[in-house]
All heavy atoms as a GROMACS GRO file, in nm:
protein
  561
    1MET      N    1  -1.239  -1.756  -0.340
    1MET     CA    2  -1.152  -1.635  -0.326
    1MET      C    3  -1.132  -1.609  -0.181
    1MET      O    4  -1.221  -1.613  -0.100
    1MET     CB    5  -1.214  -1.520  -0.392
    1MET     CG    6  -1.126  -1.397  -0.376
    1MET     SD    7  -1.184  -1.237  -0.440
    1MET     CE    8  -1.190  -1.280  -0.616
    2THR      N    9  -1.001  -1.589  -0.135
    2THR     CA   10  -0.973  -1.564  -0.010
    2THR      C   11  -0.991  -1.423   0.022
    2THR      O   12  -0.967  -1.324  -0.052
    2THR     CB   13  -0.820  -1.601   0.024
    2THR    OG1   14  -0.804  -1.736  -0.012
    2THR    CG2   15  -0.784  -1.566   0.162
    3SER      N   16  -1.054  -1.379   0.142
    3SER     CA   17  -1.088  -1.251   0.189
    3SER      C   18  -0.978  -1.219   0.296
    3SER      O   19  -0.959  -1.279   0.380
    3SER     CB   20  -1.220  -1.239   0.246
    3SER     OG   21  -1.235  -1.104   0.305
    4VAL      N   22  -0.905  -1.101   0.275
    4VAL     CA   23  -0.800  -1.054   0.360
    4VAL      C   24  -0.830  -0.912   0.394
    4VAL      O   25  -0.863  -0.822   0.303
    4VAL     CB   26  -0.660  -1.056   0.297
    4VAL    CG1   27  -0.559  -1.007   0.394
    4VAL    CG2   28  -0.624  -1.203   0.254
    5LYS      N   29  -0.834  -0.896   0.528
    5LYS     CA   30  -0.863  -0.740   0.573
    5LYS      C   31  -0.726  -0.708   0.644
    5LYS      O   32  -0.678  -0.782   0.728
    5LYS     CB   33  -0.977  -0.739   0.679
    5LYS     CG   34  -1.098  -0.761   0.608
    5LYS     CD   35  -1.218  -0.741   0.715
    5LYS     CE   36  -1.353  -0.762   0.649
    5LYS     NZ   37  -1.464  -0.738   0.738
    6VAL      N   38  -0.686  -0.582   0.612
    6VAL     CA   39  -0.563  -0.522   0.667
    6VAL      C   40  -0.617  -0.409   0.758
    6VAL      O   41  -0.677  -0.306   0.699
    6VAL     CB   42  -0.465  -0.480   0.559
    6VAL    CG1   43  -0.342  -0.409   0.644
    6VAL    CG2   44  -0.408  -0.589   0.483
    7TYR      N   45  -0.598  -0.423   0.889
    7TYR     CA   46  -0.643  -0.317   0.986
    7TYR      C   47  -0.535  -0.215   1.016
    7TYR      O   48  -0.420  -0.259   1.053
    7TYR     CB   49  -0.695  -0.385   1.112
    7TYR     CG   50  -0.810  -0.480   1.092
    7TYR    CD1   51  -0.788  -0.612   1.067
    7TYR    CD2   52  -0.933  -0.432   1.099
    7TYR    CE1   53  -0.895  -0.701   1.055
    7TYR    CE2   54  -1.049  -0.513   1.082
    7TYR     CZ   55  -1.023  -0.648   1.068
    7TYR     OH   56  -1.136  -0.729   1.048
    8GLY      N   57  -0.560  -0.089   1.003
    8GLY     CA   58  -0.462   0.013   1.042
    8GLY      C   59  -0.513   0.149   1.002
    8GLY      O   60  -0.607   0.164   0.923
    9PRO      N   61  -0.443   0.258   1.048
    9PRO     CA   62  -0.491   0.376   1.027
    9PRO      C   63  -0.452   0.448   0.893
    9PRO      O   64  -0.489   0.554   0.855
    9PRO     CB   65  -0.431   0.474   1.150
    9PRO     CG   66  -0.299   0.395   1.162
    9PRO     CD   67  -0.346   0.257   1.152
   10GLY      N   68  -0.391   0.362   0.817
   10GLY     CA   69  -0.346   0.419   0.678
   10GLY      C   70  -0.194   0.461   0.689
   10GLY      O   71  -0.152   0.523   0.587
   11CYS      N   72  -0.119   0.410   0.784
   11CYS     CA   73   0.022   0.458   0.793
   11CYS      C   74   0.106   0.382   0.694
   11CYS      O   75   0.059   0.293   0.612
   11CYS     CB   76   0.075   0.425   0.937
   11CYS     SG   77   0.069   0.247   0.985
   12LYS      N   78   0.228   0.410   0.684
   12LYS     CA   79   0.335   0.358   0.581
   12LYS      C   80   0.328   0.195   0.610
   12LYS      O   81   0.334   0.119   0.509
   12LYS     CB   82   0.457   0.414   0.604
   12LYS     CG   83   0.568   0.359   0.492
   12LYS     CD   84   0.518   0.385   0.361
   12LYS     CE   85   0.637   0.344   0.263
   12LYS     NZ   86   0.600   0.328   0.118
   13ARG      N   87   0.344   0.153   0.729
   13ARG     CA   88   0.353   0.015   0.756
   13ARG      C   89   0.227  -0.060   0.710
   13ARG      O   90   0.237  -0.178   0.668
   13ARG     CB   91   0.364  -0.008   0.899
   13ARG     CG   92   0.508   0.005   0.955
   13ARG     CD   93   0.529  -0.028   1.099
   13ARG     NE   94   0.434   0.048   1.183
   13ARG     CZ   95   0.406   0.006   1.310
   13ARG    NH1   96   0.469  -0.091   1.362
   13ARG    NH2   97   0.324   0.079   1.386
   14CYS      N   98   0.106   0.003   0.730
   14CYS     CA   99  -0.010  -0.058   0.684
   14CYS      C  100  -0.019  -0.073   0.536
   14CYS      O  101  -0.064  -0.174   0.481
   14CYS     CB  102  -0.135   0.030   0.733
   14CYS     SG  103  -0.146   0.032   0.908
   15GLU      N  104   0.028   0.031   0.467
   15GLU     CA  105   0.023   0.032   0.317
   15GLU      C  106   0.134  -0.080   0.264
   15GLU      O  107   0.094  -0.154   0.184
   15GLU     CB  108   0.057   0.158   0.253
   15GLU     CG  109  -0.031   0.274   0.281
   15GLU     CD  110  -0.172   0.246   0.219
   15GLU    OE1  111  -0.176   0.193   0.115
   15GLU    OE2  112  -0.286   0.284   0.278
   16THR      N  113   0.236  -0.095   0.332
   16THR     CA  114   0.344  -0.185   0.306
   16THR      C  115   0.278  -0.333   0.334
   16THR      O  116   0.297  -0.429   0.248
   16THR     CB  117   0.473  -0.156   0.388
   16THR    OG1  118   0.516  -0.040   0.364
   16THR    CG2  119   0.573  -0.273   0.349
   17THR      N  120   0.196  -0.349   0.443
   17THR     CA  121   0.144  -0.478   0.469
   17THR      C  122   0.048  -0.510   0.352
   17THR      O  123   0.043  -0.633   0.320
   17THR     CB  124   0.072  -0.468   0.608
   17THR    OG1  125   0.163  -0.446   0.701
   17THR    CG2  126   0.003  -0.607   0.633
   18VAL      N  127  -0.035  -0.424   0.299
   18VAL     CA  128  -0.123  -0.458   0.184
   18VAL      C  129  -0.038  -0.501   0.074
   18VAL      O  130  -0.080  -0.608   0.005
   18VAL     CB  131  -0.205  -0.325   0.146
   18VAL    CG1  132  -0.274  -0.352   0.019
   18VAL    CG2  133  -0.285  -0.277   0.255
   19ASP      N  134   0.074  -0.432   0.049
   19ASP     CA  135   0.156  -0.477  -0.088
   19ASP      C  136   0.210  -0.619  -0.047
   19ASP      O  137   0.234  -0.705  -0.134
   19ASP     CB  138   0.272  -0.379  -0.087
   19ASP     CG  139   0.220  -0.254  -0.138
   19ASP    OD1  140   0.110  -0.242  -0.196
   19ASP    OD2  141   0.291  -0.137  -0.118
   20VAL      N  142   0.253  -0.646   0.078
   20VAL     CA  143   0.325  -0.769   0.106
   20VAL      C  144   0.213  -0.886   0.094
   20VAL      O  145   0.248  -0.997   0.050
   20VAL     CB  146   0.376  -0.764   0.259
   20VAL    CG1  147   0.410  -0.915   0.299
   20VAL    CG2  148   0.504  -0.678   0.260
   21VAL      N  149   0.094  -0.863   0.143
   21VAL     CA  150  -0.010  -0.964   0.119
   21VAL      C  151  -0.042  -0.989  -0.028
   21VAL      O  152  -0.044  -1.107  -0.067
   21VAL     CB  153  -0.152  -0.912   0.182
   21VAL    CG1  154  -0.269  -0.994   0.148
   21VAL    CG2  155  -0.137  -0.895   0.342
   22ARG      N  156  -0.049  -0.884  -0.101
   22ARG     CA  157  -0.078  -0.904  -0.254
   22ARG      C  158   0.026  -0.983  -0.314
   22ARG      O  159   0.016  -1.067  -0.397
   22ARG     CB  160  -0.099  -0.763  -0.310
   22ARG     CG  161  -0.225  -0.705  -0.286
   22ARG     CD  162  -0.254  -0.578  -0.360
   22ARG     NE  163  -0.392  -0.535  -0.339
   22ARG     CZ  164  -0.433  -0.414  -0.315
   22ARG    NH1  165  -0.351  -0.312  -0.318
   22ARG    NH2  166  -0.575  -0.389  -0.287
   23ASP      N  167   0.169  -0.943  -0.272
   23ASP     CA  168   0.283  -1.011  -0.347
   23ASP      C  169   0.284  -1.159  -0.295
   23ASP      O  170   0.324  -1.250  -0.382
   23ASP     CB  171   0.412  -0.937  -0.292
   23ASP     CG  172   0.438  -0.800  -0.350
   23ASP    OD1  173   0.368  -0.774  -0.440
   23ASP    OD2  174   0.513  -0.724  -0.295
   24ALA      N  175   0.256  -1.192  -0.162
   24ALA     CA  176   0.258  -1.335  -0.126
   24ALA      C  177   0.147  -1.411  -0.192
   24ALA      O  178   0.169  -1.515  -0.236
   24ALA     CB  179   0.231  -1.332   0.026
   25ALA      N  180   0.026  -1.347  -0.220
   25ALA     CA  181  -0.081  -1.422  -0.285
   25ALA      C  182  -0.038  -1.449  -0.429
   25ALA      O  183  -0.068  -1.552  -0.495
   25ALA     CB  184  -0.205  -1.341  -0.277
   26ALA      N  185   0.025  -1.343  -0.490
   26ALA     CA  186   0.063  -1.360  -0.639
   26ALA      C  187   0.175  -1.479  -0.642
   26ALA      O  188   0.158  -1.563  -0.739
   26ALA     CB  189   0.117  -1.234  -0.697
   27LYS      N  190   0.266  -1.477  -0.543
   27LYS     CA  191   0.365  -1.583  -0.543
   27LYS      C  192   0.304  -1.726  -0.531
   27LYS      O  193   0.354  -1.819  -0.604
   27LYS     CB  194   0.466  -1.552  -0.434
   27LYS     CG  195   0.578  -1.651  -0.423
   27LYS     CD  196   0.667  -1.623  -0.312
   27LYS     CE  197   0.770  -1.724  -0.297
   27LYS     NZ  198   0.862  -1.696  -0.189
   28LEU      N  199   0.194  -1.731  -0.459
   28LEU     CA  200   0.129  -1.858  -0.438
   28LEU      C  201   0.033  -1.888  -0.540
   28LEU      O  202  -0.032  -1.996  -0.546
   28LEU     CB  203   0.065  -1.865  -0.288
   28LEU     CG  204   0.158  -1.850  -0.173
   28LEU    CD1  205   0.071  -1.836  -0.051
   28LEU    CD2  206   0.234  -1.976  -0.166
   29GLY      N  207  -0.007  -1.796  -0.635
   29GLY     CA  208  -0.100  -1.807  -0.741
   29GLY      C  209  -0.246  -1.810  -0.681
   29GLY      O  210  -0.334  -1.870  -0.747
   30LEU      N  211  -0.266  -1.738  -0.563
   30LEU     CA  212  -0.397  -1.728  -0.506
   30LEU      C  213  -0.465  -1.598  -0.551
   30LEU      O  214  -0.398  -1.491  -0.567
   30LEU     CB  215  -0.385  -1.731  -0.358
   30LEU     CG  216  -0.321  -1.871  -0.294
   30LEU    CD1  217  -0.305  -1.831  -0.137
   30LEU    CD2  218  -0.409  -1.977  -0.309
   31GLU      N  219  -0.599  -1.612  -0.570
   31GLU     CA  220  -0.673  -1.500  -0.586
   31GLU      C  221  -0.728  -1.454  -0.452
   31GLU      O  222  -0.805  -1.523  -0.380
   31GLU     CB  223  -0.797  -1.537  -0.679
   31GLU     CG  224  -0.873  -1.426  -0.731
   31GLU     CD  225  -0.981  -1.455  -0.835
   31GLU    OE1  226  -0.955  -1.556  -0.901
   31GLU    OE2  227  -1.077  -1.384  -0.848
   32VAL      N  228  -0.692  -1.320  -0.407
   32VAL     CA  229  -0.743  -1.267  -0.291
   32VAL      C  230  -0.809  -1.136  -0.307
   32VAL      O  231  -0.784  -1.067  -0.404
   32VAL     CB  232  -0.627  -1.247  -0.178
   32VAL    CG1  233  -0.555  -1.378  -0.150
   32VAL    CG2  234  -0.513  -1.154  -0.235
   33GLU      N  235  -0.896  -1.106  -0.217
   33GLU     CA  236  -0.969  -0.974  -0.212
   33GLU      C  237  -0.912  -0.909  -0.078
   33GLU      O  238  -0.928  -0.955   0.022
   33GLU     CB  239  -1.117  -1.000  -0.211
   33GLU     CG  240  -1.196  -0.868  -0.187
   33GLU     CD  241  -1.331  -0.888  -0.157
   33GLU    OE1  242  -1.390  -0.995  -0.195
   33GLU    OE2  243  -1.408  -0.784  -0.129
   34VAL      N  244  -0.831  -0.802  -0.102
   34VAL     CA  245  -0.779  -0.720   0.007
   34VAL      C  246  -0.860  -0.606   0.032
   34VAL      O  247  -0.891  -0.525  -0.052
   34VAL     CB  248  -0.639  -0.688  -0.021
   34VAL    CG1  249  -0.564  -0.616   0.099
   34VAL    CG2  250  -0.544  -0.802  -0.056
   35GLU      N  251  -0.906  -0.594   0.168
   35GLU     CA  252  -0.968  -0.471   0.200
   35GLU      C  253  -0.899  -0.401   0.315
   35GLU      O  254  -0.845  -0.470   0.411
   35GLU     CB  255  -1.111  -0.517   0.261
   35GLU     CG  256  -1.192  -0.408   0.324
   35GLU     CD  257  -1.332  -0.453   0.381
   35GLU    OE1  258  -1.356  -0.583   0.370
   35GLU    OE2  259  -1.392  -0.372   0.452
   36LYS      N  260  -0.881  -0.279   0.307
   36LYS     CA  261  -0.824  -0.189   0.411
   36LYS      C  262  -0.923  -0.134   0.502
   36LYS      O  263  -1.026  -0.068   0.462
   36LYS     CB  264  -0.732  -0.074   0.343
   36LYS     CG  265  -0.624  -0.122   0.260
   36LYS     CD  266  -0.529  -0.003   0.214
   36LYS     CE  267  -0.601   0.060   0.104
   36LYS     NZ  268  -0.517   0.173   0.040
   37VAL      N  269  -0.895  -0.156   0.633
   37VAL     CA  270  -0.988  -0.108   0.727
   37VAL      C  271  -0.927  -0.017   0.814
   37VAL      O  272  -0.831  -0.040   0.881
   37VAL     CB  273  -1.041  -0.228   0.825
   37VAL    CG1  274  -1.140  -0.184   0.921
   37VAL    CG2  275  -1.113  -0.345   0.747
   38THR      N  276  -0.976   0.121   0.804
   38THR     CA  277  -0.910   0.223   0.869
   38THR      C  278  -0.993   0.296   0.980
   38THR      O  279  -0.934   0.366   1.053
   38THR     CB  280  -0.872   0.338   0.768
   38THR    OG1  281  -0.995   0.387   0.710
   38THR    CG2  282  -0.774   0.291   0.667
   39ASP      N  283  -1.113   0.250   1.002
   39ASP     CA  284  -1.196   0.304   1.109
   39ASP      C  285  -1.155   0.250   1.240
   39ASP      O  286  -1.160   0.124   1.264
   39ASP     CB  287  -1.358   0.247   1.075
   39ASP     CG  288  -1.442   0.289   1.184
   39ASP    OD1  289  -1.443   0.418   1.209
   39ASP    OD2  290  -1.512   0.220   1.242
   40PRO      N  291  -1.120   0.333   1.332
   40PRO     CA  292  -1.075   0.300   1.466
   40PRO      C  293  -1.161   0.207   1.541
   40PRO      O  294  -1.122   0.120   1.607
   40PRO     CB  295  -1.062   0.428   1.543
   40PRO     CG  296  -1.033   0.539   1.437
   40PRO     CD  297  -1.118   0.489   1.330
   41LYS      N  298  -1.300   0.231   1.532
   41LYS     CA  299  -1.406   0.142   1.602
   41LYS      C  300  -1.400   0.014   1.538
   41LYS      O  301  -1.404  -0.094   1.616
   41LYS     CB  302  -1.543   0.217   1.592
   41LYS     CG  303  -1.644   0.126   1.674
   41LYS     CD  304  -1.772   0.203   1.667
   41LYS     CE  305  -1.875   0.131   1.747
   41LYS     NZ  306  -2.014   0.193   1.752
   42SER      N  307  -1.389  -0.002   1.414
   42SER     CA  308  -1.395  -0.142   1.345
   42SER      C  309  -1.250  -0.213   1.381
   42SER      O  310  -1.267  -0.333   1.389
   42SER     CB  311  -1.389  -0.132   1.190
   42SER     OG  312  -1.531  -0.074   1.151
   43ILE      N  313  -1.152  -0.144   1.389
   43ILE     CA  314  -1.017  -0.198   1.430
   43ILE      C  315  -1.030  -0.255   1.561
   43ILE      O  316  -0.998  -0.378   1.590
   43ILE     CB  317  -0.905  -0.086   1.411
   43ILE    CG1  318  -0.886  -0.060   1.264
   43ILE    CG2  319  -0.774  -0.160   1.455
   43ILE    CD1  320  -0.781   0.061   1.242
   44ALA      N  321  -1.071  -0.180   1.658
   44ALA     CA  322  -1.093  -0.232   1.796
   44ALA      C  323  -1.188  -0.343   1.798
   44ALA      O  324  -1.164  -0.443   1.877
   44ALA     CB  325  -1.137  -0.112   1.884
   45MET      N  326  -1.296  -0.336   1.734
   45MET     CA  327  -1.397  -0.448   1.748
   45MET      C  328  -1.328  -0.573   1.679
   45MET      O  329  -1.392  -0.700   1.720
   45MET     CB  330  -1.532  -0.408   1.660
   45MET     CG  331  -1.609  -0.303   1.733
   45MET     SD  332  -1.761  -0.256   1.643
   45MET     CE  333  -1.843  -0.407   1.649
   46ALA      N  334  -1.241  -0.569   1.596
   46ALA     CA  335  -1.188  -0.702   1.537
   46ALA      C  336  -1.076  -0.742   1.641
   46ALA      O  337  -1.023  -0.862   1.610
   46ALA     CB  338  -1.112  -0.655   1.405
   47GLY      N  339  -1.052  -0.669   1.742
   47GLY     CA  340  -0.956  -0.734   1.838
   47GLY      C  341  -0.817  -0.691   1.816
   47GLY      O  342  -0.721  -0.751   1.875
   48VAL      N  343  -0.787  -0.586   1.727
   48VAL     CA  344  -0.652  -0.550   1.690
   48VAL      C  345  -0.612  -0.442   1.780
   48VAL      O  346  -0.673  -0.335   1.782
   48VAL     CB  347  -0.654  -0.500   1.539
   48VAL    CG1  348  -0.505  -0.446   1.513
   48VAL    CG2  349  -0.696  -0.610   1.451
   49MET      N  350  -0.515  -0.471   1.864
   49MET     CA  351  -0.467  -0.386   1.970
   49MET      C  352  -0.343  -0.312   1.923
   49MET      O  353  -0.306  -0.195   1.977
   49MET     CB  354  -0.426  -0.447   2.094
   49MET     CG  355  -0.551  -0.519   2.159
   49MET     SD  356  -0.680  -0.392   2.179
   49MET     CE  357  -0.773  -0.464   2.304
   50SER      N  358  -0.276  -0.357   1.809
   50SER     CA  359  -0.154  -0.301   1.758
   50SER      C  360  -0.168  -0.323   1.613
   50SER      O  361  -0.176  -0.431   1.559
   50SER     CB  362  -0.029  -0.371   1.812
   50SER     OG  363   0.090  -0.302   1.765
   51THR      N  364  -0.139  -0.208   1.531
   51THR     CA  365  -0.155  -0.211   1.399
   51THR      C  366  -0.022  -0.220   1.324
   51THR      O  367   0.082  -0.184   1.384
   51THR     CB  368  -0.229  -0.098   1.341
   51THR    OG1  369  -0.155   0.025   1.362
   51THR    CG2  370  -0.368  -0.093   1.398
   52PRO      N  371  -0.010  -0.276   1.198
   52PRO     CA  372  -0.128  -0.327   1.128
   52PRO      C  373  -0.170  -0.467   1.170
   52PRO      O  374  -0.088  -0.548   1.231
   52PRO     CB  375  -0.067  -0.334   0.973
   52PRO     CG  376   0.077  -0.343   1.010
   52PRO     CD  377   0.114  -0.272   1.128
   53GLY      N  378  -0.288  -0.494   1.149
   53GLY     CA  379  -0.343  -0.623   1.176
   53GLY      C  380  -0.397  -0.688   1.040
   53GLY      O  381  -0.422  -0.618   0.953
   54ILE      N  382  -0.395  -0.829   1.042
   54ILE     CA  383  -0.434  -0.901   0.934
   54ILE      C  384  -0.538  -1.010   0.966
   54ILE      O  385  -0.508  -1.086   1.064
   54ILE     CB  386  -0.315  -0.977   0.848
   54ILE    CG1  387  -0.214  -0.871   0.813
   54ILE    CG2  388  -0.372  -1.050   0.732
   54ILE    CD1  389  -0.089  -0.934   0.759
   55ALA      N  390  -0.646  -1.007   0.897
   55ALA     CA  391  -0.745  -1.118   0.923
   55ALA      C  392  -0.752  -1.185   0.776
   55ALA      O  393  -0.784  -1.114   0.681
   55ALA     CB  394  -0.885  -1.052   0.968
   56ILE      N  395  -0.757  -1.321   0.780
   56ILE     CA  396  -0.781  -1.389   0.668
   56ILE      C  397  -0.908  -1.484   0.691
   56ILE      O  398  -0.919  -1.552   0.774
   56ILE     CB  399  -0.661  -1.487   0.639
   56ILE    CG1  400  -0.537  -1.401   0.623
   56ILE    CG2  401  -0.681  -1.584   0.524
   56ILE    CD1  402  -0.408  -1.480   0.596
   57ASP      N  403  -1.005  -1.461   0.589
   57ASP     CA  404  -1.132  -1.523   0.594
   57ASP      C  405  -1.202  -1.516   0.743
   57ASP      O  406  -1.250  -1.606   0.784
   57ASP     CB  407  -1.127  -1.673   0.548
   57ASP     CG  408  -1.103  -1.685   0.404
   57ASP    OD1  409  -1.133  -1.591   0.319
   57ASP    OD2  410  -1.043  -1.768   0.361
   58GLY      N  411  -1.184  -1.386   0.799
   58GLY     CA  412  -1.258  -1.361   0.928
   58GLY      C  413  -1.175  -1.399   1.051
   58GLY      O  414  -1.219  -1.381   1.160
   59THR      N  415  -1.053  -1.460   1.022
   59THR     CA  416  -0.984  -1.489   1.152
   59THR      C  417  -0.849  -1.413   1.163
   59THR      O  418  -0.768  -1.387   1.068
   59THR     CB  419  -0.928  -1.644   1.134
   59THR    OG1  420  -1.038  -1.729   1.115
   59THR    CG2  421  -0.849  -1.680   1.254
   60LEU      N  422  -0.839  -1.350   1.276
   60LEU     CA  423  -0.729  -1.248   1.301
   60LEU      C  424  -0.601  -1.340   1.308
   60LEU      O  425  -0.595  -1.431   1.410
   60LEU     CB  426  -0.749  -1.159   1.424
   60LEU     CG  427  -0.642  -1.061   1.444
   60LEU    CD1  428  -0.644  -0.954   1.349
   60LEU    CD2  429  -0.660  -1.002   1.595
   61VAL      N  430  -0.501  -1.320   1.232
   61VAL     CA  431  -0.376  -1.385   1.232
   61VAL      C  432  -0.253  -1.328   1.266
   61VAL      O  433  -0.149  -1.376   1.292
   61VAL     CB  434  -0.350  -1.466   1.090
   61VAL    CG1  435  -0.460  -1.561   1.066
   61VAL    CG2  436  -0.338  -1.362   0.977
   62HIS      N  437  -0.258  -1.176   1.266
   62HIS     CA  438  -0.142  -1.106   1.298
   62HIS      C  439  -0.184  -0.977   1.340
   62HIS      O  440  -0.288  -0.918   1.287
   62HIS     CB  441  -0.067  -1.092   1.167
   62HIS     CG  442   0.053  -0.999   1.188
   62HIS    ND1  443   0.177  -1.041   1.244
   62HIS    CD2  444   0.076  -0.870   1.137
   62HIS    CE1  445   0.252  -0.931   1.241
   62HIS    NE2  446   0.202  -0.833   1.183
   63ALA      N  447  -0.115  -0.918   1.434
   63ALA     CA  448  -0.133  -0.761   1.489
   63ALA      C  449   0.002  -0.721   1.527
   63ALA      O  450   0.083  -0.781   1.602
   63ALA     CB  451  -0.237  -0.770   1.603
   64GLY      N  452   0.035  -0.606   1.482
   64GLY     CA  453   0.157  -0.532   1.532
   64GLY      C  454   0.282  -0.554   1.434
   64GLY      O  455   0.337  -0.662   1.442
   65GLY      N  456   0.322  -0.450   1.376
   65GLY     CA  457   0.432  -0.471   1.281
   65GLY      C  458   0.412  -0.544   1.160
   65GLY      O  459   0.309  -0.598   1.129
   66LEU      N  460   0.520  -0.538   1.082
   66LEU     CA  461   0.512  -0.598   0.945
   66LEU      C  462   0.510  -0.747   0.962
   66LEU      O  463   0.593  -0.802   1.043
   66LEU     CB  464   0.616  -0.554   0.847
   66LEU     CG  465   0.615  -0.412   0.809
   66LEU    CD1  466   0.741  -0.379   0.728
   66LEU    CD2  467   0.499  -0.377   0.726
   67PRO      N  468   0.431  -0.821   0.888
   67PRO     CA  469   0.436  -0.975   0.902
   67PRO      C  470   0.542  -1.031   0.846
   67PRO      O  471   0.592  -0.984   0.732
   67PRO     CB  472   0.294  -1.015   0.837
   67PRO     CG  473   0.276  -0.901   0.729
   67PRO     CD  474   0.327  -0.781   0.802
   68ASP      N  475   0.594  -1.150   0.886
   68ASP     CA  476   0.700  -1.227   0.833
   68ASP      C  477   0.636  -1.291   0.693
   68ASP      O  478   0.533  -1.346   0.698
   68ASP     CB  479   0.736  -1.339   0.928
   68ASP     CG  480   0.838  -1.417   0.863
   68ASP    OD1  481   0.963  -1.392   0.874
   68ASP    OD2  482   0.806  -1.541   0.822
   69LYS      N  483   0.718  -1.274   0.587
   69LYS     CA  484   0.659  -1.316   0.464
   69LYS      C  485   0.637  -1.482   0.450
   69LYS      O  486   0.536  -1.513   0.399
   69LYS     CB  487   0.765  -1.268   0.356
   69LYS     CG  488   0.750  -1.127   0.316
   69LYS     CD  489   0.858  -1.084   0.219
   69LYS     CE  490   0.866  -0.934   0.215
   69LYS     NZ  491   0.963  -0.897   0.107
   70THR      N  492   0.717  -1.552   0.519
   70THR     CA  493   0.703  -1.693   0.523
   70THR      C  494   0.572  -1.720   0.604
   70THR      O  495   0.494  -1.817   0.553
   70THR     CB  496   0.830  -1.759   0.576
   70THR    OG1  497   0.939  -1.716   0.514
   70THR    CG2  498   0.815  -1.912   0.580
   71LYS      N  499   0.550  -1.669   0.704
   71LYS     CA  500   0.433  -1.694   0.794
   71LYS      C  501   0.309  -1.659   0.718
   71LYS      O  502   0.209  -1.726   0.713
   71LYS     CB  503   0.446  -1.612   0.925
   71LYS     CG  504   0.536  -1.681   1.020
   71LYS     CD  505   0.534  -1.609   1.146
   71LYS     CE  506   0.625  -1.668   1.247
   71LYS     NZ  507   0.634  -1.596   1.382
   72LEU      N  508   0.324  -1.539   0.656
   72LEU     CA  509   0.210  -1.490   0.562
   72LEU      C  510   0.166  -1.583   0.464
   72LEU      O  511   0.048  -1.627   0.440
   72LEU     CB  512   0.237  -1.357   0.513
   72LEU     CG  513   0.133  -1.285   0.426
   72LEU    CD1  514  -0.009  -1.266   0.512
   72LEU    CD2  515   0.168  -1.151   0.369
   73GLU      N  516   0.262  -1.641   0.394
   73GLU     CA  517   0.247  -1.737   0.292
   73GLU      C  518   0.164  -1.864   0.343
   73GLU      O  519   0.082  -1.915   0.286
   73GLU     CB  520   0.362  -1.766   0.213
   73GLU     CG  521   0.422  -1.667   0.138
   73GLU     CD  522   0.563  -1.693   0.066
   73GLU    OE1  523   0.608  -1.799   0.079
   73GLU    OE2  524   0.618  -1.593   0.009
   74GLY      N  525   0.229  -1.905   0.459
   74GLY     CA  526   0.150  -2.014   0.527
   74GLY      C  527   0.010  -1.994   0.575
   74GLY      O  528  -0.077  -2.076   0.553
   75TRP      N  529  -0.020  -1.871   0.617
   75TRP     CA  530  -0.149  -1.838   0.650
   75TRP      C  531  -0.237  -1.831   0.528
   75TRP      O  532  -0.355  -1.886   0.539
   75TRP     CB  533  -0.158  -1.695   0.726
   75TRP     CG  534  -0.088  -1.688   0.851
   75TRP    CD1  535  -0.068  -1.793   0.950
   75TRP    CD2  536  -0.024  -1.575   0.907
   75TRP    NE1  537   0.001  -1.726   1.053
   75TRP    CE2  538   0.032  -1.610   1.034
   75TRP    CE3  539  -0.003  -1.449   0.859
   75TRP    CZ2  540   0.105  -1.514   1.109
   75TRP    CZ3  541   0.072  -1.358   0.927
   75TRP    CH2  542   0.129  -1.387   1.064
   76LEU      N  543  -0.189  -1.774   0.425
   76LEU     CA  544  -0.277  -1.770   0.302
   76LEU      C  545  -0.304  -1.909   0.244
   76LEU      O  546  -0.402  -1.927   0.176
   76LEU     CB  547  -0.204  -1.680   0.192
   76LEU     CG  548  -0.206  -1.534   0.232
   76LEU    CD1  549  -0.121  -1.456   0.131
   76LEU    CD2  550  -0.347  -1.468   0.223
   77SER      N  551  -0.203  -1.999   0.244
   77SER     CA  552  -0.228  -2.125   0.180
   77SER      C  553  -0.293  -2.235   0.282
   77SER      O  554  -0.324  -2.337   0.233
   77SER     CB  555  -0.090  -2.193   0.149
   77SER     OG  556  -0.003  -2.199   0.246
   78ALA      N  557  -0.323  -2.191   0.402
   78ALA     CA  558  -0.387  -2.286   0.489
   78ALA      C  559  -0.532  -2.297   0.459
   78ALA      O  560  -0.610  -2.235   0.393
   78ALA     CB  561  -0.368  -2.224   0.629
   0.00000   0.00000   0.00000
């Protein structure tokens, strides 16, 4: 199972990012565990300077703005 963390304060963009991750995983037929991280200290410790941020299996792959769906699918299937 792939572990995905979405970093952000809980704003609309962060919530949308969670939905986009789940949709992309479903499209690829992948089973993912999505965790929302809203603690500012945890966000900073992960190296996220601009939210929302996305980490897949412990690797930060995106920070700032909504992710491109095609890139997200590539990250998830890698």
